[in-house]
C-alpha positions as a Markdown table, in Angstrom:
| # | Residue | x | y | z |
|---|---|---|---|---|
| 1 | Met | 38.9 | -8.8 | 8.4 |
| 2 | Val | 40.6 | -9.5 | 5.0 |
| 3 | Val | 41.6 | -12.7 | 3.6 |
| 4 | Ser | 43.2 | -13.8 | 0.4 |
| 5 | Arg | 41.5 | -15.6 | -2.4 |
| 6 | Val | 43.7 | -17.3 | -5.1 |
| 7 | Met | 42.9 | -15.8 | -8.7 |
| 8 | Ala | 44.0 | -16.9 | -12.2 |
| 9 | Thr | 47.3 | -16.7 | -13.3 |
| 10 | Gln | 48.2 | -13.5 | -15.0 |
| 11 | Arg | 51.2 | -12.2 | -16.6 |
| 12 | Ser | 53.8 | -10.2 | -14.0 |
| 13 | Ala | 54.4 | -6.5 | -15.0 |
| 14 | Leu | 57.5 | -6.3 | -12.7 |
| 15 | Leu | 59.9 | -7.7 | -15.0 |
| 16 | Ser | 58.9 | -8.4 | -18.9 |
| 17 | Ser | 60.6 | -12.1 | -20.6 |
| 18 | Ala | 62.7 | -10.0 | -23.1 |
| 19 | Ala | 64.4 | -7.9 | -20.1 |
| 20 | Leu | 65.5 | -11.4 | -18.5 |
| 21 | Arg | 66.2 | -12.7 | -21.6 |
| 22 | Arg | 69.2 | -9.8 | -22.1 |
| 23 | Ile | 70.3 | -10.3 | -18.3 |
| 24 | Leu | 70.9 | -13.8 | -19.0 |
| 25 | Thr | 72.7 | -13.7 | -22.4 |
| 26 | Gly | 74.7 | -11.2 | -21.5 |
| 27 | Cys | 76.3 | -13.5 | -18.5 |
| 28 | Ser | 78.2 | -16.3 | -20.8 |
| 29 | Glu | 79.0 | -17.8 | -17.7 |
| 30 | Phe | 75.7 | -18.9 | -16.8 |
| 31 | Arg | 75.0 | -19.4 | -20.3 |
| 32 | Ser | 77.5 | -21.8 | -20.8 |
| 33 | Ser | 77.3 | -23.9 | -17.1 |
| 34 | Tyr | 73.8 | -23.7 | -17.5 |
| 35 | Ser | 73.7 | -25.4 | -21.3 |
| 36 | Thr | 76.1 | -27.8 | -20.4 |
| 37 | Ser | 74.0 | -28.7 | -16.8 |
| 38 | Thr | 71.0 | -29.0 | -19.2 |
| 39 | Ser | 72.2 | -31.4 | -21.7 |
| 40 | Ala | 73.1 | -33.2 | -18.6 |
| 41 | Arg | 70.4 | -33.5 | -17.1 |
| 42 | Pro | 67.0 | -33.5 | -19.2 |
| 43 | Asp | 64.7 | -33.2 | -16.0 |
| 44 | Ile | 66.8 | -29.0 | -16.1 |
| 45 | Pro | 64.0 | -27.1 | -18.1 |
| 46 | Ser | 65.3 | -25.2 | -21.0 |
| 47 | Leu | 66.1 | -21.0 | -21.2 |
| 48 | Ser | 62.3 | -20.8 | -22.4 |
| 49 | Glu | 60.8 | -22.9 | -20.0 |
| 50 | Phe | 62.6 | -21.1 | -17.1 |
| 51 | Ile | 62.1 | -17.4 | -18.6 |
| 52 | Ser | 57.8 | -19.1 | -18.8 |
| 53 | Ser | 58.1 | -20.3 | -15.4 |
| 54 | Phe | 59.6 | -17.2 | -13.9 |
| 55 | Thr | 57.9 | -14.6 | -15.5 |
| 56 | Thr | 54.2 | -16.1 | -14.9 |
| 57 | Arg | 52.8 | -15.1 | -11.2 |
| 58 | Gln | 49.6 | -15.7 | -9.4 |
| 59 | Val | 48.4 | -12.1 | -8.7 |
| 60 | Glu | 45.8 | -12.6 | -5.3 |
| 61 | Glu | 42.8 | -10.4 | -5.4 |
| 62 | Pro | 41.6 | -8.8 | -1.7 |
| 63 | Val | 38.2 | -9.9 | -0.6 |
| 64 | Val | 36.2 | -8.1 | 2.6 |
| 65 | Thr | 34.5 | -9.7 | 4.7 |
| 66 | Ile | 31.5 | -7.8 | 6.6 |
| 67 | Pro | 30.0 | -8.9 | 9.6 |
| 68 | Thr | 26.2 | -8.9 | 9.2 |
| 69 | Glu | 26.1 | -8.7 | 13.3 |
| 70 | Val | 28.0 | -6.8 | 15.8 |
| 71 | His | 27.6 | -9.7 | 18.7 |
| 72 | Thr | 28.0 | -12.8 | 16.3 |
| 73 | Ser | 30.7 | -14.4 | 14.7 |
| 74 | Ile | 28.5 | -14.8 | 11.7 |
| 75 | Thr | 30.2 | -12.7 | 8.4 |
| 76 | Thr | 29.4 | -12.5 | 5.1 |
| 77 | Thr | 32.3 | -12.4 | 2.1 |
| 78 | Ile | 31.3 | -9.6 | -0.4 |
| 79 | Pro | 34.3 | -9.6 | -2.9 |
| 80 | Ile | 35.3 | -6.8 | -3.9 |
| 81 | Ala | 36.0 | -5.8 | -8.1 |
| 82 | Pro | 38.4 | -5.3 | -9.6 |
| 83 | Ala | 39.3 | -1.4 | -10.8 |
| 84 | Ala | 37.2 | -0.5 | -13.7 |
| 85 | Pro | 39.7 | 0.9 | -16.6 |
| 86 | Gly | 39.9 | 4.2 | -17.2 |
| 87 | His | 39.7 | 7.6 | -15.3 |
| 88 | Arg | 39.5 | 7.1 | -11.7 |
| 89 | Arg | 35.9 | 9.5 | -12.0 |
| 90 | Phe | 34.6 | 6.7 | -13.8 |
| 91 | Lys | 35.2 | 4.0 | -11.4 |
| 92 | Arg | 32.0 | 2.4 | -9.9 |
| 93 | Ser | 31.9 | 0.1 | -6.5 |
| 94 | Glu | 30.3 | -3.1 | -7.4 |
| 95 | Leu | 29.0 | -4.0 | -3.9 |
| 96 | Pro | 25.6 | -4.5 | -3.7 |
| 97 | Leu | 23.2 | -1.5 | -3.1 |
| 98 | Pro | 20.2 | -1.4 | -0.2 |
| 99 | Val | 16.9 | -2.4 | -1.7 |
| 100 | Leu | 14.9 | 0.9 | -2.0 |
| 101 | Phe | 10.9 | 0.1 | -0.8 |
| 102 | Asp | 9.5 | 2.1 | -3.1 |
| 103 | Ser | 5.8 | -0.3 | -3.6 |
| 104 | Pro | 3.1 | 1.2 | -3.0 |
| 105 | His | 2.4 | -1.0 | -0.2 |
| 106 | Ala | 5.9 | 0.0 | 1.4 |
| 107 | Ala | 4.9 | 3.1 | 1.8 |
| 108 | Leu | 1.6 | 2.1 | 3.2 |
| 109 | Ser | 3.8 | 0.3 | 5.9 |
| 110 | Arg | 5.8 | 3.6 | 6.8 |
| 111 | Lys | 2.9 | 6.2 | 7.1 |
| 112 | Gln | 2.1 | 7.0 | 10.3 |
| 113 | Leu | -1.5 | 5.9 | 11.1 |
| 114 | Pro | -3.9 | 5.5 | 14.5 |
| 115 | Lys | -4.6 | 2.0 | 15.5 |
| 116 | Arg | -8.3 | 2.8 | 16.1 |
| 117 | Thr | -10.8 | 4.6 | 14.2 |
| 118 | Gly | -11.9 | 8.2 | 14.5 |
| 119 | Thr | -15.3 | 10.2 | 14.9 |
| 120 | Ile | -17.5 | 13.0 | 13.6 |
| 121 | Ala | -18.3 | 15.3 | 16.5 |
| 122 | Phe | -20.5 | 18.6 | 16.3 |
| 123 | Lys | -19.0 | 21.9 | 18.1 |
| 124 | Arg | -21.2 | 23.5 | 20.7 |
| 125 | Gly | -19.1 | 26.1 | 22.1 |
| 126 | Met | -16.6 | 27.3 | 24.3 |
| 127 | Met | -16.6 | 27.2 | 28.2 |
| 128 | Ser | -14.0 | 26.6 | 31.3 |
| 129 | Ile | -13.5 | 24.8 | 33.2 |
| 130 | Phe | -11.2 | 24.7 | 36.7 |
| 131 | Asp | -8.9 | 21.1 | 37.8 |
| 132 | Glu | -8.7 | 20.1 | 41.1 |
| 133 | Asn | -6.0 | 22.8 | 41.9 |
| 134 | Gly | -7.9 | 25.6 | 41.0 |
| 135 | Val | -6.7 | 26.4 | 37.5 |
| 136 | Arg | -8.6 | 27.5 | 34.8 |
| 137 | Ile | -8.7 | 25.7 | 31.7 |
| 138 | Pro | -10.7 | 26.6 | 28.6 |
| 139 | Val | -12.2 | 23.7 | 26.7 |
| 140 | Thr | -13.9 | 23.3 | 23.9 |
| 141 | Ile | -17.5 | 21.6 | 24.2 |
| 142 | Leu | -17.6 | 18.5 | 21.2 |
| 143 | Gln | -21.3 | 16.3 | 21.2 |
| 144 | Ile | -21.5 | 13.2 | 19.2 |
| 145 | Asp | -24.9 | 12.8 | 18.0 |
| 146 | Arg | -25.8 | 9.2 | 16.5 |
| 147 | Val | -22.5 | 8.3 | 14.7 |
| 148 | Glu | -22.5 | 4.8 | 13.2 |
| 149 | Val | -20.1 | 2.6 | 10.7 |
| 150 | Thr | -21.9 | 3.1 | 7.4 |
| 151 | Tyr | -19.0 | 1.3 | 5.3 |
| 152 | Val | -15.7 | -0.5 | 5.8 |
| 153 | Lys | -13.0 | -0.7 | 3.7 |
| 154 | Thr | -10.0 | -3.4 | 3.4 |
| 155 | Leu | -6.8 | -3.7 | 1.6 |
| 156 | Asp | -7.9 | -6.6 | -0.8 |
| 157 | Lys | -10.4 | -4.5 | -2.0 |
| 158 | His | -9.5 | -1.1 | -1.9 |
| 159 | Gly | -5.8 | -0.8 | -1.4 |
| 160 | Tyr | -5.9 | 0.4 | 2.4 |
| 161 | Phe | -7.6 | 0.2 | 5.8 |
| 162 | Ala | -10.3 | 2.5 | 6.9 |
| 163 | Val | -14.1 | 2.5 | 8.3 |
| 164 | Gln | -16.0 | 5.3 | 7.0 |
| 165 | Val | -18.8 | 6.9 | 10.1 |
| 166 | Gly | -22.1 | 9.0 | 9.4 |
| 167 | Ala | -23.2 | 11.5 | 12.4 |
| 168 | Gly | -26.2 | 13.4 | 13.0 |
| 169 | Ala | -29.9 | 13.0 | 11.2 |
| 170 | Arg | -31.5 | 14.1 | 7.8 |
| 171 | His | -34.3 | 13.8 | 7.0 |
| 172 | Ala | -34.7 | 11.1 | 4.0 |
| 173 | Lys | -36.4 | 13.5 | 1.1 |
| 174 | Asn | -33.4 | 15.9 | 1.9 |
| 175 | Val | -31.2 | 13.0 | 0.8 |
| 176 | Thr | -30.4 | 11.6 | -2.5 |
| 177 | Lys | -31.2 | 8.8 | -3.9 |
| 178 | Pro | -27.9 | 7.2 | -4.0 |
| 179 | Met | -27.0 | 8.1 | -0.5 |
| 180 | Leu | -30.5 | 6.7 | 0.8 |
| 181 | Gly | -29.3 | 3.1 | -0.7 |
| 182 | His | -26.0 | 3.4 | 1.1 |
| 183 | Phe | -27.2 | 4.4 | 4.1 |
| 184 | Ser | -30.1 | 1.5 | 3.6 |
| 185 | Lys | -27.6 | -1.1 | 2.7 |
| 186 | Ala | -25.3 | -0.4 | 5.9 |
| 187 | Gly | -28.7 | 0.0 | 8.0 |
| 188 | Val | -28.5 | 3.1 | 9.5 |
| 189 | Ala | -30.6 | 5.6 | 9.9 |
| 190 | Pro | -29.9 | 8.8 | 6.9 |
| 191 | Lys | -26.7 | 10.7 | 8.1 |
| 192 | Lys | -26.6 | 14.3 | 8.3 |
| 193 | Thr | -22.0 | 14.4 | 7.4 |
| 194 | Val | -20.4 | 11.2 | 6.5 |
| 195 | Ala | -16.1 | 10.9 | 7.1 |
| 196 | Glu | -13.8 | 8.5 | 6.4 |
| 197 | Phe | -10.5 | 7.5 | 9.3 |
| 198 | Arg | -8.0 | 5.4 | 8.1 |
| 199 | Val | -6.3 | 2.4 | 10.2 |
| 200 | Arg | -3.4 | 1.3 | 10.1 |
| 201 | Asp | -4.5 | -2.7 | 10.0 |
| 202 | Glu | -7.6 | -4.9 | 10.4 |
| 203 | Asn | -8.0 | -4.6 | 13.8 |
| 204 | Gly | -8.6 | -0.7 | 13.5 |
| 205 | Leu | -12.1 | -2.1 | 11.6 |
| 206 | Leu | -15.4 | -2.0 | 13.0 |
| 207 | Pro | -19.1 | -3.9 | 11.8 |
| 208 | Ile | -21.0 | -1.7 | 10.2 |
| 209 | Ala | -24.0 | -0.1 | 12.1 |
| 210 | His | -21.6 | -0.1 | 15.1 |
| 211 | Glu | -22.6 | 2.8 | 17.0 |
| 212 | Ile | -19.5 | 5.2 | 18.2 |
| 213 | Thr | -20.0 | 7.0 | 21.4 |
| 214 | Ala | -18.4 | 9.0 | 23.9 |
| 215 | Glu | -16.9 | 6.4 | 26.1 |
| 216 | His | -14.5 | 5.6 | 22.6 |
| 217 | Phe | -12.2 | 8.4 | 24.1 |
| 218 | Lys | -10.4 | 8.3 | 27.9 |
| 219 | Glu | -9.7 | 11.2 | 29.8 |
| 220 | Gly | -6.2 | 12.3 | 29.7 |
| 221 | Gln | -5.8 | 11.5 | 25.8 |
| 222 | Phe | -4.5 | 13.2 | 23.2 |
| 223 | Val | -6.5 | 13.4 | 19.8 |
| 224 | Asp | -6.4 | 15.2 | 16.9 |
| 225 | Val | -9.1 | 17.6 | 15.5 |
| 226 | Trp | -9.4 | 18.8 | 12.1 |
| 227 | Ala | -12.1 | 20.9 | 10.3 |
| 228 | Arg | -12.9 | 23.6 | 8.0 |
| 229 | Ser | -12.1 | 27.1 | 9.3 |
| 230 | Lys | -14.0 | 30.0 | 9.7 |
| 231 | Gly | -14.7 | 32.0 | 6.5 |
| 232 | Lys | -13.5 | 35.6 | 6.6 |
| 233 | Gly | -14.6 | 36.5 | 3.0 |
| 234 | Phe | -12.2 | 39.1 | 1.1 |
| 235 | Ser | -9.5 | 40.6 | 3.5 |
| 236 | Gly | -6.6 | 42.6 | 2.8 |
| 237 | Val | -3.2 | 41.7 | 3.4 |
| 238 | Met | -2.5 | 43.2 | 6.8 |
| 239 | Lys | -6.0 | 41.2 | 8.2 |
| 240 | Arg | -4.6 | 38.0 | 5.7 |
| 241 | His | -1.2 | 38.2 | 5.8 |
| 242 | Gly | -0.1 | 40.0 | 9.0 |
| 243 | Phe | 1.9 | 42.7 | 6.8 |
| 244 | Ser | 2.5 | 46.1 | 8.6 |
| 245 | Gly | 1.2 | 48.4 | 5.9 |
| 246 | Leu | 2.3 | 51.3 | 4.7 |
| 247 | Pro | 4.2 | 54.7 | 7.1 |
| 248 | Ala | 1.4 | 57.2 | 8.5 |
| 249 | Ser | 3.1 | 60.1 | 7.1 |
| 250 | His | 6.3 | 60.8 | 5.0 |
| 251 | Gly | 4.1 | 60.9 | 1.8 |
| 252 | Val | 2.4 | 58.1 | 1.8 |
| 253 | Ser | -1.5 | 59.1 | 1.6 |
| 254 | Val | -4.9 | 56.8 | 1.2 |
| 255 | Ser | -2.7 | 53.6 | 0.4 |
| 256 | His | -2.4 | 53.0 | 4.6 |
| 257 | Arg | -3.2 | 49.8 | 4.4 |
| 258 | Ser | -1.8 | 48.5 | 1.1 |
| 259 | Ala | 0.7 | 45.8 | 0.1 |
| 260 | Gly | 2.8 | 48.7 | -1.1 |
| 261 | Ser | 5.2 | 46.5 | -4.1 |
| 262 | Thr | 4.2 | 43.5 | -5.3 |
| 263 | Gly | 7.6 | 42.9 | -7.7 |
| 264 | Gln | 10.4 | 44.0 | -9.6 |
| 265 | Ser | 11.0 | 46.4 | -13.3 |
| 266 | Gln | 12.0 | 45.0 | -16.4 |
| 267 | Asp | 13.4 | 42.1 | -15.2 |
| 268 | Pro | 11.5 | 39.7 | -14.1 |
| 269 | Gly | 8.9 | 41.6 | -15.6 |
| 270 | Arg | 6.2 | 40.2 | -14.0 |
| 271 | Val | 4.5 | 39.1 | -10.8 |
| 272 | Leu | 6.1 | 36.0 | -9.5 |
| 273 | Lys | 3.8 | 33.1 | -8.2 |
| 274 | Gly | 2.9 | 32.7 | -4.6 |
| 275 | Lys | 3.2 | 36.6 | -4.1 |
| 276 | Lys | 1.3 | 37.0 | -0.7 |
| 277 | Met | -1.9 | 39.3 | -1.9 |
| 278 | Ala | -5.4 | 40.5 | -0.6 |
| 279 | Gly | -7.8 | 37.5 | -1.0 |
| 280 | Arg | -10.0 | 35.7 | 0.2 |
| 281 | Met | -9.5 | 34.5 | 3.4 |
| 282 | Gly | -10.6 | 31.4 | 5.4 |
| 283 | Gly | -12.6 | 28.3 | 4.8 |
| 284 | Asp | -9.4 | 25.6 | 4.5 |
| 285 | Tyr | -9.2 | 22.7 | 6.5 |
| 286 | Val | -7.0 | 23.1 | 9.3 |
| 287 | Thr | -5.5 | 20.2 | 11.9 |
| 288 | Leu | -4.6 | 20.8 | 15.2 |
| 289 | Gln | -2.7 | 18.1 | 17.1 |
| 290 | Asn | -2.4 | 16.9 | 20.3 |
| 291 | Ser | -5.2 | 18.4 | 22.0 |
| 292 | Lys | -5.8 | 17.0 | 25.3 |
| 293 | Val | -9.4 | 15.4 | 26.4 |
| 294 | Val | -9.7 | 16.9 | 29.4 |
| 295 | Lys | -13.5 | 15.6 | 30.6 |
| 296 | Ile | -15.9 | 13.2 | 29.2 |
| 297 | Tyr | -19.9 | 12.9 | 29.8 |
| 298 | Pro | -20.6 | 9.3 | 28.3 |
| 299 | Glu | -24.5 | 10.5 | 29.2 |
| 300 | Tyr | -24.8 | 13.5 | 27.2 |
| 301 | Gly | -22.3 | 12.3 | 24.5 |
| 302 | Leu | -19.9 | 15.4 | 25.1 |
| 303 | Val | -16.2 | 14.8 | 25.2 |
| 304 | Leu | -14.1 | 18.1 | 25.8 |
| 305 | Val | -11.1 | 18.9 | 24.9 |
| 306 | Lys | -8.5 | 21.7 | 25.5 |
| 307 | Gly | -7.8 | 24.6 | 23.7 |
| 308 | Pro | -9.7 | 25.8 | 20.1 |
| 309 | Val | -11.3 | 23.7 | 17.8 |
| 310 | Pro | -11.3 | 25.1 | 14.1 |
| 311 | Gly | -14.9 | 26.2 | 12.5 |
| 312 | Pro | -18.2 | 27.7 | 13.4 |
| 313 | Lys | -20.6 | 27.1 | 16.0 |
| 314 | Tyr | -22.4 | 23.7 | 15.3 |
| 315 | Ala | -19.6 | 22.9 | 12.8 |
| 316 | Ala | -18.5 | 19.0 | 11.6 |
| 317 | Val | -15.5 | 18.3 | 13.6 |
| 318 | Ser | -13.1 | 15.3 | 12.9 |
| 319 | Val | -11.8 | 13.6 | 16.0 |
| 320 | Gln | -9.2 | 11.0 | 16.1 |
| 321 | Asp | -6.3 | 9.4 | 18.3 |
| 322 | Ala | -3.0 | 11.6 | 18.2 |
| 323 | Val | -0.7 | 10.4 | 15.8 |
| 324 | Lys | 2.4 | 11.8 | 17.7 |
| 325 | Lys | 1.1 | 11.0 | 21.0 |
| 326 | Pro | -1.2 | 7.5 | 20.7 |
| 327 | Asp | -0.8 | 6.6 | 24.8 |
| 328 | Val | -2.8 | 8.0 | 27.6 |
| 329 | Glu | -0.5 | 9.6 | 29.6 |
């Protein structure tokens, strides 16, 4: 809806005062009658006053009304500023722009984080189980061994919410003195490994020394699992990147499994960064999302997750509620 608002008066560009004066002075009859009437009637304005009043216009400026809600009658009036002088390329709108929430707290609020803390589990190997329909399901056995909360991080003190947990056991002589003091302050035994899990808010925090068992998860829910993958050592391009290799004949000898050409000639005269070449393979953190929890054995502290899990046997694995599938089907 467009409404009108009267602004300050300005001189009209439709007809200048000089042009109007020439028209009035060119008509002698109108001039004589107008001069006679003005002498007889003092209430009639003079010629200059008449021209000034005629050439003065009140310019109206449009105002755009933008509804704030579609289903309500409440509206917000935002005036449109006059166009800036100069070429149309340099004309900028004066309408208010949305505020960009680029602060660290706003970024933290947009970050997808689980509501609950995760836990550390130890990979014990793989096996197969059968469901009620007789379908074979490959699973990975994860053992939750003496997992306790060792520290809690809050938004006021650390800038985010997180829970630090420790798993396993280690002899005191094999633990550094700073870590011994850390475990002693928490009131827990020395742990084999420690990990931190971020949570959405303070509702996901747990008290220090709280024990996390296999009942922390439920059968049928989805979890995210991440761990360091197996190290494969120095590997060639065919194993590391899946190259096809060079032909078996047609003049190729000795270098059937090589990478071939790695760049151009004089231009650019170098090997570009990020070129896939032979090198050390594995040993990187790998995350598997939306792995389903098939079975839980609380008395043994075992959690059976469908499919493979990165890392070798007895490796420490981090398990937390899935970010993309937080609810149990």
